Residue, then its C-alpha position, 0 to 999 in steps of 0.5 A: x727601653x730594656x734595662x741594662x744586662x748587668x749593673x750595680x745596685x744602690x748598695x753596690x754603688x755605695x760600696x764602690x764609693x766607699x772603696x774609692x774613698x778608702x783608697x784615696x785616704x790610704x794613699x794620702x795618709x799612707x795607711x796600709x790598712x785603709x788601702x787594704x780595705x779599699x782593695x777588698x771592697x773593689x775585689x768584692x764588687x768585681x767578684x759580684x759582677x763575675x758571679x752575676x754575669x756567669x749565672x744562667x737562668x734556665x727558666x721558661x715562662x708560660x702566660x695564660x690570659x683569662x680571658x683574652x677579651x673582656x668587656x669594660x668592668x669585667x674580670x681579666x686575669x693573667x696567670x704565670x707559670x715559671x718552669x725551671x730547666x735546671x737549678x735556679x737561684x731566687x729571682x724577681x719576675x716583672x711582667x710588664x703590660x699597658x705598653x710597659x707603663x705598668x708592671x706586676x712584680x713577684x719574687x720566686x724562691x730558688x727552684x730545682x730542676x722541673x719545679x714550677x712556680x706560679x703567680x697571677x695578677x689582674x688587668x685593670x678593665x676600667x677603660x676600653x683599650x688593647x693591653x700589650x702584655x709582656x715580655x717578662x723580665x727576670x732579675x738575678x742578684x748576687x748573694x750580697x745584693x751588689x749587682x743584678x742582671x735582667x733577662x727577658x723571657x716569654x713572648x707578648x700577648x694582647x688583652x683587649x678590653x672591649x666596650x660594654x654591650x648592653x642586652x637590648x631586646x627590640x629589633x629593627x624591621x627594615x623594609x624590602x626583600x631580605x636574603x636567605x642565610x645561605x645567600x648572606x654567607x655567599x655574598x661579601x661586602x666590599x667598598x667600591x672606589x667611591x667609598x659610598x657603596x659596596x659591591x656583592x662578591x661570591x665564591x668563584x665557580x668553574x666557568x665564571x669569566x676571569x675578568x669578573x674576579x675581584x683580585x684585591x679581595x682574592x689576595x686578602x681572602x686567599x680564595x677566588x671571588x668574583x663580582x656579582x652582575x646584579x646591582x650593588x649589595x645593600x645592607x639591611x641596616x646602616x649604623x653611623x657613628x658621629x665620630x667627630x671630636x666636637x660632637x662629644x663632651x664628658x663621657x658621651x663618646x664612651x656612651x656612644x661606643x657602647x650604644x653602637x656596640x650594643x645595637x650592632x650586636x643585637x641586630x646582627x644576632x637577630x639575623x640581619x646584615x649591618x654595616x658600621x660607618x663613621x661620619x668621615x666615611x670610614x668603614x668600621x666593619x660589618x655584621x652578618x646575619x648569623x652574627x659573623x664578624x661581631x668579634x672583629x667589630x668589637x676588637x675595632x671598637x676597643x681602640x677607636x678614637x675620635x676623628x678631627x672636627x669636620x662639618x656634618x653636612x657632607x656626611x648628611x649628604x652621603x647618608x641621603x644618597x638614593x643608593x641607601x636602603x634599609x634602616x639608618x641608625x646614627x649614634x651621636x654624642x652631644x652635637x651643638x645642633x641636632x636639627x642637622x639630622x632632620x634631613x635624614x628623614x628624606x631618605x625614605x627609610x626608617x631613621x633612628x638617632x641615638x643621642x648620648x647626652x640626655x637630649x631625648x626631645x623630638x627633632x621633627x620629621x620621621x627621625x626617632x630619638x633614642x636616649x643613648x646614656x648607659x642607664x637609659x639605652x635599653x629601655x629607650x631603644x626597646x620602646x623606640x623599636x616597639x613604637x616603630x613596629x606599631x607605626x609600620x604595622x610590622x608583625x612578628x612572623x610565625x616560627x618556622x616548623x622544624x626542617x623548614x628551609x632557612x629563608x626569610x620573609x619580605x618585611 
């Protein structure tokens, strides 16, 4: 709730109480001196209110975020610059953040026309979140400190504290034919009505049947896109976050978010297409072959919270659907029973289970287990990917000569 426009300070209320006491005492005792003192105190308060209310605050605020997006534990600073369009008395500046729960306060000296005043403060980045910064509140008081007035200046900005991304080096090697980079840019994954597959869309071309236009995506993108005639678009890798509240304890949820972000960024920047889902069927986003939409995904993960508890069996059945192809990665925290995930070994695709509570034992079948704790993720992931490539006999493709077309081989 914004502060009142003009109000008495503690000193002002104290003087008002003293003035009332003097007036009452003067009336009861019949002393003119006490009455005069009381009237003078009242007049001083009224004058202070008029002075504060009529003063203008010709200030403009420029807020600069350095940077606007930062990982957990990084440095985030807010720079403020006040620009005076006229003579300005001494004022206090309060810049609120974290949805008004916290604030940074400064006192600026009297400014002449055109004279700037600068200040800076740091944003805490110990947890992932979206900080709403601003608007700033400028407070002005009369020379006696009896009244003050507050005015909001400047707009609002967002500082997004994203999950920490660990530098992984191991990459997946999903089976099947992969599209070229140009094809990946042309196809847009869109969820179907069943919420368990994604249609392939491409840009509209002259001569296309108007009945094939996907109007929902057209309205969202602002450009005409049409459905492909071929079978549903399939990502090379699907990452599933076990987002059930009951599957996490302690710090395993934050570890799972960091593991998911690290894996998605690594696979996306390696030139593969990735879809990110939750066990409840919610689609968090996708990452294209050239790292497209990575920024959007990290912004989404910055504010993600656990879902309500639900049985894992329906999610396992969805993930076992025959339509799924490529590699399947499941990131979980500390579920009571890991054996539920053994059913994923029957999908016919490589399956990796990232467990963030330190449980790194094998659970049977063709499911590889990775230790998802922040201090163990990098080594465990790189080792699991190297072992998987050895099992499948996947060899690194030779580097393409300069000028070669941007296509990819069949794994």
